N, C-alpha and C positions, 0 to 999 in steps of 0.2 A: 572410366579418365585415367589420366595421365599427367604423373608428377612432372619436375622439372629434368628429371633423369632420363624422362623417357619411358619406361617401366607402366606397369597399370595398376594403379589405386584402387579403393573399395571406401561406397559412401557409407555413412554412419546409418543406422536404421535407427530410432530411436523408441521403434514402439512396444519393444520388449521391456520398457520400465514405466509404459504411461498406464494408469490405472483407470479402464473405463471405468466403473463405477467404484471412487473413492470410499472409504469408511467414512458416514457420517452419523451421526449421535446428535438428537434432539432434543429441548425438553422443552413443553411451553406453560404456562401457567397465568390463569387469568382471575378478574369476579370484575364483580359490579353490584351497585347495590341504590335504593332511593333513599329515603327519609321525609315524612309530611312532617313538617314543621308546624303546619296554619292553614286554614282551606284554600290558599292559594298562594302558598310558596311551600318549597320541597329542595331540598339539597340531594346531589348524587355525585356518585365517586365512583371511578371503573379503571382498572389498571391490568396492566399487559407484563408477565415477566418471560422472555427467552433465555435458552442457552444453547450453546451447540457447538459442538466439539467437531474436527474434521481433520484429515491428514491429503495432502495433495504432493503430488510427485512430478518429478520433472526429468528431463536426460542429464546426463552427465555433464560436471561442467567441463567446457573445452581449455587445456593446458595453456596459463597465458602469462607469458612475460610482465616484469617490471613495470614494463610501460603499455600495458592493454592488449598487446597485438597478441593472436595464438601461436607465433612460431617461438618458440622459448628455446636459449641456448641449454645446451646440456655438453658438459664434459668430456674431451673423446678418452678421457682414462675413466671413465664410469666403471668399478668393476663389473657393471653388466650392460656393458656396451657390446652388441654383438661382434662374433670373430670371425663370421663368414668372411674370407678375402675378398669374394667379387662383390658383397654390400661395401665392406669399408673403400673397395676402390673406386666405387662411386661416389665415396662422397670426399668434401676437400671443407678447410677451414673457412668458418665464414669470414672474420678477421684473423686470421693467426695472430695466437696470445694477444690481445688486444679487445678486451672487454674493456670500452670506455665507459667509468662511470657517471665523466660529466654529461651523459644522455637521462640522468636521474637525480635533477638540480635538487629537488625535494627530499634528497636523502641524505642523510649525512655523514659524505665522503665514501669510501667504499665498505662495503660491509662485509665481505670476505676475499681471501685471493684468490685470485683466475690465474694460476699459471703454466696452465695447460691450452693447447688446442680448441677446440668446440666446432660443435657446427647448432644448427636449429633443428629445430623437429616438428611437428605438432601431433597433437593429440586429446585425447579425452580420459577421463578418472573413468574406471570402474562403476563408481556407487551411484545411485541417483539419485538427486538433488530431493532430499524429504524436508517440507515444511508441517509443524500443528499448527493447526490455527483452532481458535478458539474466543470465540463469541458471547457476548452477552448484555443483553439491550432490556432496558424496561421504559413503561409507556406509564403516566399518571395523569388522568382529567378528571377536576372536580369541581364543584360549582353549585350555582343555586338558580332554579326559575320559580317563576310565577306571575301573576296578573294582577292587574288593579284596573277597574272602568273595563275599558274595551280593548285592554293592553294589553301586547304576553312579550316578557322580557326574561331572558336569561344571561351569565354572567359567566365565565370559567376562568379557570389558570388551569396549562398543560406543562409539565415536566416531562420531558424524556432525555435519555441516553443512550449509548452504544459506544462499546468497549469491542475494541479484537487486538488480540495478541497471537504474534505467531512467533516460533522458536524454528530454528534450524534444529533437527534431528540427525541428520546425516548427509554427507556427500557437499558440504561446505569446508572450503579451505581456506589458510592464510597464503597468502600472493608471495608473498616476501620470504617465508621457510620455504616454499616450492621451489622458489628458484635456488634457493641456496641448497635445497637438497638434491639438487640437478650436479652439484659440483663437489657433494660430499660438506658441505660447512654447517650443515643442521644440529643445533646442539640439544643434548637431552634436556633441558631445562626451555626450553623454545627459544631460546635466543639463536642467532646465528656467529657464522664467523671461526666457528671450530674448524680445528685440522684433518680433512680426510684423511691423513695416514696415522691419525693418533683417536681422538674423539668423535670424528663428524658422523651424522646421519645420513646416507645414501636411500633418495629416491630413485627406485626401478620403474622408468617410462618401457621396459621391455619385455618383450615376449611374455605379453599377458600382465605385467604389471605383478608377479610374487614377490613374495617378500616382503611386503609393503608395511606391514601390521602394525611395525614399534613408529616409521614415518609419520603414516597417516594418522596415530593417534595425536601425534604432536603437532602438526599441519589444521587438523581440521577445526572450526572454532565455531561456539555457541552463539551465533549470531540471534536477535531478538527485533521485534517493531510491535511498535502499539496504535494503534490508530484513537482515538474517542472523537465523541460528537455530542454535544449538549444544545438541548432546543427547550428555549421557556419561553412560553406563552401567556398574556392573559387575552382577552375580548369582553365584552359586551355587545347587545344589542335588542332591539326594540320591535316592534310594530303592531299598526292599530289602526282605528279609524280617527280623524281629525276633523268632524266638521261635514255636513252634506253638499250636494250641488244639487243639480238637475237629475244627470243620470243617476244617482246614486251615492253613496259613502266613499270620501276621499280615505285611502288608504295612505299610508306613510310605514317606513322604516328605515331606522338608525342603528349604526352601529360605531364603535370604535375597539381598533384590535394592535396588540403591543407582540413584535418578535422577536427576540435574541438568539443567534445563532454562534455555538464554536466550533472550533475544527482544528483538531491536531493530527501530525502524524509523527513518529519519534522513533525512528531507526536505529537501531546498533547504530556508535560512531562507526565503530568498521566497513559499515555497509554501506555508507554514505559517502558519494563521488565531491573529493576535496578540492578545492581549485587550487590549491597550497602543490599538489599533487597534479598538474593537468585534468583533474578530472577522472582519476584513475581511483578505484574501489580497493580497499585494503584484502579485501574477501571474492573470490571467486565464484561468480554465479549465484550472487545476492546482495545487488544494487539496489538503493530507493533512495528518497528526496526525501529532505525533512519538511514539514509542510506546518502551518500555521494561518488562521485566518478567522476573523469574528465578522457580526455583519446585524444589525439592528436595524427592524425595520416600525415602523407607524403608519396606522392607515386609519382612515375614517370614509362613512359613507353615508348616503341620505337618497331612499326613492321615496317619490311621490307618484300614483296615480288616482287621476284625476278625470271622474268621468262629467266633463261639461254637459254631455244630454245623452238622450237613449242613443244617438245614430254617432255621436264622437266620443272619443276616448283619447285621452294624451296621457304620456309617461314622463315623469323627469328625472331624470338620476344625475349622482355626481360621485367622485371617490376619489382622493389623494391618497398618495403613495407617499413616503419619506423614508430614503435610506441613507443609513449616518455616510456612507462611503462614495454616495456619488448623486446627492440630492433627491429631489424628485419630480412625481406629475401627477399632471390633476386631468382627470379623465372623466366628460360631463357627457350628455346622453339624452336627446329629446326627441320623441316619440309620437307620433298621431297614428289615430286608427279611428277606422270606420264601420 
């Protein structure tokens, strides 16, 4: 590859930070029981609980400017700027002494002084992005089943929940703090606007990024994300005989079910794209969307098997589904068999 100056560049190989078999620990427990309440009445219950802990790794985040682009401005007065004359002769200020804060209308005016010339650079942090994930889920089903005359029936309740928590454990940095540190304007308390000649903290993007421990500790963010889903359902079904035809007994089945589903995904505000910031996320390399959804479903069905004669069989079915978000539908079926 060649950059705009014509000299040879190099590509980044992320394989060194990928975990082929990332750490994973899973614990699962379950139970099932039945209880005879009467000769034709039974109570049943079963449940399952699961918990998992895992770690994921991805390539280090690329440098990102206040506008979300990967070419970031750095001051020519940076104390760690390479002093090689041949290198410096190839550089020129992107816009000499003109860091236009009007390009970032979502910011409350200039956040730090830009008195020096500057150039744009590209790069990545050294540390891989690390995310810890803890997931928990449970599922319970309980109900009754029984029979009367020639009919069997069953009714049950379903409850399930799944929760997933994600937490950044390294390699996630604040965008504004990082850009301030390229001009020595990062403050020790995490604010920006400090004087680079007095108390400002610099981030060194050159020569292996050495000596950045203090800046990285201030820039690093503890961002989290929680996702949760809940399902609640009730159903009832029965089947049996309801008369005779020439070909045998008429078989019938009926059923009703209700299901309520909820889902939510709540990432840290720092990890959500903000419309007021033209979709820019406050942190680099950990963006996600906030989601919330709800759905309720009702359904009922009926089936009949009609042995009209020893040579002719008929089947009639019907099912109706109703969704609170987009209405319902009815699906009939009629079949003949010889």
